[in-house]
C-alpha positions in Angstrom: -9.9 -15.8 17.4 -8.9 -13.5 14.9 -10.4 -13.9 11.5 -9.3 -11.8 8.1 -12.8 -11.8 6.9 -14.0 -15.2 7.2 -10.6 -17.2 7.3 -8.4 -17.7 10.5 -5.3 -16.8 8.3 -4.3 -13.5 6.7 -5.5 -14.4 3.3 -4.3 -12.8 -0.4 -8.2 -12.6 -1.2 -8.3 -10.3 2.1 -5.5 -8.5 1.8 -6.2 -7.7 -2.0 -9.6 -6.5 -1.0 -8.3 -4.4 1.9 -5.6 -2.8 -0.7 -8.0 -2.3 -3.8 -11.3 -2.3 -2.7 -12.5 -5.2 -4.3 -11.6 -8.8 -5.5 -8.4 -8.8 -7.6 -7.8 -11.7 -10.1 -4.8 -13.2 -11.7 -3.9 -13.4 -15.2 -1.2 -16.1 -15.6 1.3 -14.9 -18.4 4.3 -16.5 -20.0 7.3 -14.3 -21.0 9.1 -16.9 -23.1 12.2 -17.3 -20.8 13.8 -20.6 -19.6 16.0 -21.3 -16.7 19.6 -21.4 -15.7 19.0 -25.0 -14.0 17.8 -26.0 -17.4 19.9 -24.3 -20.4 23.1 -25.6 -18.9 24.5 -22.4 -17.4 23.6 -24.3 -13.8 22.6 -27.5 -14.8 19.9 -29.3 -17.3 16.7 -30.6 -16.8 15.6 -28.2 -14.1 14.8 -28.8 -10.3 13.8 -32.8 -9.9 9.8 -32.0 -9.4 9.6 -29.3 -12.3 7.4 -30.2 -15.3 8.1 -29.3 -18.9 6.1 -26.6 -18.3 8.6 -25.0 -15.6 5.5 -24.5 -12.9 3.6 -22.5 -15.4 1.4 -25.3 -16.8 -1.4 -23.3 -16.6 0.3 -20.4 -18.1 -0.9 -18.5 -21.2 0.1 -19.4 -24.6 3.7 -18.2 -25.1 3.2 -17.5 -28.7 1.1 -14.6 -28.2 2.2 -11.1 -27.3 1.8 -10.2 -23.6 -1.3 -7.9 -24.5 -3.1 -10.7 -26.3 -2.3 -13.0 -23.5 -3.8 -10.5 -21.1 -6.9 -10.0 -23.2 -7.4 -13.9 -23.6 -7.0 -14.4 -19.8 -9.8 -11.5 -19.2 -12.1 -13.0 -22.0 -12.0 -16.3 -20.0 -12.5 -14.7 -16.6 -15.0 -12.3 -17.7 -17.2 -15.3 -19.1 -17.8 -16.4 -15.8 -18.0 -13.5 -13.4 -17.4 -9.4 -13.4 -14.0 -8.5 -13.0 -12.0 -5.1 -12.8 -9.0 -5.4 -11.7 -6.1 -8.1 -12.4 -2.6 -9.2 -11.2 -0.3 -9.7 -14.2 1.5 -12.6 -12.9 4.6 -13.9 -15.1 4.6 -17.6 -13.9 6.5 -20.1 -16.0 10.1 -20.9 -15.8 12.7 -18.1 -14.4 10.9 -14.4 -15.1 14.1 -12.4 -14.5 16.4 -14.6 -17.0 16.3 -12.3 -19.9 18.3 -9.0 -21.1 17.4 -6.0 -19.1 15.6 -4.5 -22.4 13.5 -7.5 -23.0 12.3 -8.0 -19.7 11.4 -3.9 -19.3 9.6 -4.2 -22.7 7.3 -7.3 -21.3 6.8 -5.9 -18.0 5.8 -2.2 -19.0 3.4 -4.3 -21.4 1.7 -5.7 -18.7 2.0 -3.1 -16.3 0.4 -0.2 -18.4 -2.7 -2.0 -18.8 -5.2 0.0 -17.5 -6.9 -2.9 -15.6 -3.8 -4.2 -13.9 -3.2 -3.1 -10.7 0.1 -4.8 -9.9 3.0 -6.8 -11.3 3.8 -10.3 -10.1 6.8 -12.0 -11.1 8.1 -15.7 -10.0 11.9 -16.0 -10.4 15.1 -17.4 -8.6 17.1 -15.5 -6.1 20.4 -16.0 -8.4 18.8 -14.1 -11.0 18.4 -10.9 -9.8 21.4 -9.0 -11.0 21.6 -5.2 -9.6 20.6 -4.0 -12.9 17.8 -6.4 -13.0 16.9 -5.1 -9.5 17.1 -1.2 -10.6 14.5 -1.9 -13.4 12.0 -3.7 -10.9 12.6 -0.5 -8.5 11.8 1.5 -11.2 8.8 -0.3 -12.2 7.4 -0.7 -8.7 7.0 3.2 -9.0 4.6 2.9 -11.6 2.3 -0.1 -9.8 3.3 -2.4 -7.1 6.0 -5.1 -8.2 5.9 -8.4 -6.0 8.7 -11.0 -6.5 8.0 -14.5 -5.7 11.2 -16.4 -4.9 11.1 -20.5 -5.1 12.8 -21.2 -1.9 10.8 -24.5 -1.2 13.2 -25.5 1.8 15.7 -23.9 3.8 17.6 -27.3 4.2 20.7 -27.6 2.4 20.8 -31.4 1.9 17.2 -31.3 0.4 18.2 -28.3 -2.1 21.1 -30.4 -3.0 19.0 -33.3 -3.8 16.2 -31.3 -5.7 19.0 -29.4 -7.6 17.9 -26.0 -6.4 21.0 -24.4 -7.6 21.6 -22.1 -5.1 22.7 -21.8 -1.2 20.5 -20.0 1.6 22.6 -17.0 1.9 21.7 -16.4 -2.0 18.0 -16.3 -1.0 18.8 -14.0 1.9 20.8 -11.4 -0.1 17.8 -11.4 -2.5 15.2 -10.9 -0.2 17.6 -7.8 1.3 18.2 -6.3 -2.0 14.8 -6.3 -3.2 13.4 -5.0 0.2 15.9 -2.1 0.1 14.1 -1.1 -3.3 10.7 -1.4 -1.4 9.4 -4.2 -3.4 7.3 -7.0 -1.7 8.9 -10.6 -1.4 6.5 -13.9 -1.6 8.4 -17.2 -1.0 7.5 -20.6 -2.3 7.7 -23.6 0.1 7.2 -27.1 -1.1 5.6 -29.3 1.8 6.5 -33.0 1.5 10.0 -33.1 0.0 11.5 -36.4 -0.4 13.7 -36.8 3.2 12.2 -34.0 5.3 10.3 -34.8 8.8 7.4 -32.7 9.4 10.0 -30.9 12.2 12.4 -30.0 9.1 9.5 -28.5 7.4 8.4 -26.6 10.3 11.8 -25.3 10.8 11.6 -23.8 7.3 8.6 -21.9 8.4 10.3 -21.0 11.5 13.2 -19.5 9.4 11.1 -17.6 7.4 9.5 -15.6 10.3 13.1 -14.2 10.6 13.0 -12.9 7.1 11.5 -10.1 5.5 8.9 -11.6 3.6 5.5 -10.2 3.0 3.6 -13.5 1.6 4.2 -17.2 1.3 3.0 -20.2 -1.1 2.7 -23.3 0.7 2.7 -25.9 -2.1 2.0 -29.8 -1.6 4.4 -31.6 -3.4 3.3 -32.8 -6.6 4.8 -35.6 -8.2 4.4 -35.5 -12.0 4.8 -37.7 -15.1 8.1 -37.0 -17.2 9.8 -35.5 -14.1 13.0 -36.8 -12.7 11.3 -36.9 -9.0 8.7 -39.2 -10.8 11.5 -41.6 -12.0 13.0 -41.5 -8.5 9.6 -42.2 -7.0 9.1 -45.3 -8.9 12.4 -46.6 -8.0 12.5 -45.5 -4.3 8.7 -45.0 -3.1 8.5 -42.1 -0.6 6.3 -40.6 2.0 3.8 -38.7 0.2 0.7 -36.7 2.5 -2.8 -38.2 2.9 -5.3 -35.4 2.7 -5.9 -35.8 6.3 -1.8 -35.5 7.1 -1.5 -32.6 4.8 -4.5 -30.9 6.4 -2.7 -31.0 10.0 0.7 -30.0 8.2 -1.0 -26.9 7.5 -2.5 -26.1 10.4 0.8 -26.7 12.1 2.4 -24.3 9.8 -0.1 -21.6 10.2 0.1 -21.9 14.0 3.8 -21.0 13.6 3.6 -18.4 11.0 4.1 -14.6 11.6 0.4 -13.1 11.2 1.6 -10.3 9.0 2.9 -12.7 6.4 -0.1 -13.0 3.6 -0.9 -16.4 2.6 -1.0 -16.7 -1.2 -1.4 -20.6 -1.1 -2.4 -23.4 1.0 -2.0 -26.3 -1.6 -2.1 -26.6 -5.2 -3.2 -28.6 -8.1 -1.2 -30.3 -10.7 -2.3 -30.7 -14.4 -4.4 -33.8 -14.2 -3.0 -35.4 -17.5 0.4 -35.5 -15.4 -0.4 -36.0 -11.8 0.9 -39.2 -10.3 0.7 -38.6 -6.7 -1.4 -37.4 -4.7 -4.3 -38.0 -6.7 -6.5 -36.7 -3.9 -4.7 -33.1 -4.4 -7.1 -32.5 -7.4 -10.0 -32.0 -5.0 -8.4 -28.4 -4.4 -11.7 -26.9 -3.0 -12.3 -30.0 -0.9 -9.0 -29.6 0.8 -9.3 -25.8 1.5 -12.7 -26.7 3.0 -11.1 -29.6 5.3 -8.4 -27.0 6.1 -10.8 -24.3 7.1 -13.1 -26.7 8.8 -10.0 -28.1 11.0 -9.0 -24.7 11.7 -12.5 -24.0 13.6 -12.7 -27.3 15.0 -8.9 -27.0 16.4 -9.1 -23.5 17.2 -6.0 -22.9 15.1 -5.3 -19.3 13.6 -2.3 -17.8 12.1 0.1 -16.7 14.6 -1.1 -18.5 17.6 2.3 -20.0 18.4 4.4 -17.3 17.0 3.0 -14.6 19.5 2.7 -17.1 22.3 -1.0 -15.6 23.0 -2.8 -15.3 19.7 -3.5 -12.4 17.4 
């Protein structure tokens, strides 16, 4: 079994240490943007699972400037451990959904901080107009720029149900254009979406093996209060993973996933005051420990099935 440091998968921690020579920590920033799925351009209310924080419930206070957010994030991290290098992560809502001039000002403000080594931007594939990609390409020449795209699933029927608002071809076009400009692409996938079988979830993983992506976030579906998904769950309860089932699902994904793709996330933890289910997901460290123990016990490692003979 090949280990990336001590893990049987190509972890983000390993990749950052390889590139920057030490551990790098993420600063979650808020650019003050919304989303075309919320402001009426496409629809209102956002994706069915999205909270009022636009998946940025742990991001910084948007009332602060970007530099103030960075300084507050640094202070919080430095109170716990010595840190020298950071990722500026624009997390909440759609972080390319604004005029180019505004995007340039906030992204440059983050990039020019001497302790920030790269910029990571979460956005939608349908919010990457040519002039925005040109801006990102220019910034990528200053420091690395990673673009995180919320695909969630390859299955169009599920995409319609969750109100994603774009087709698979839009995602593929965005990946091609970003890669043509030399930017790395990280894709978000949600495991456990209503109506999807294990086989369908794994087909999304197999599909992503065919795409020119460099990273992936595997996210357990969280049912959060005050979302349309919570209303649906109350009226029509659907399958929700137990911890044991989710661990096995992750092992199946790892065995399929191309070994060069960096694993940015294997689970997630929704805000405790909003989380309806699954409540076991609050024990994030325990979930990760169970995944690591199961990988070792079952001799599962990333790319095992993809290469046919291991890494």
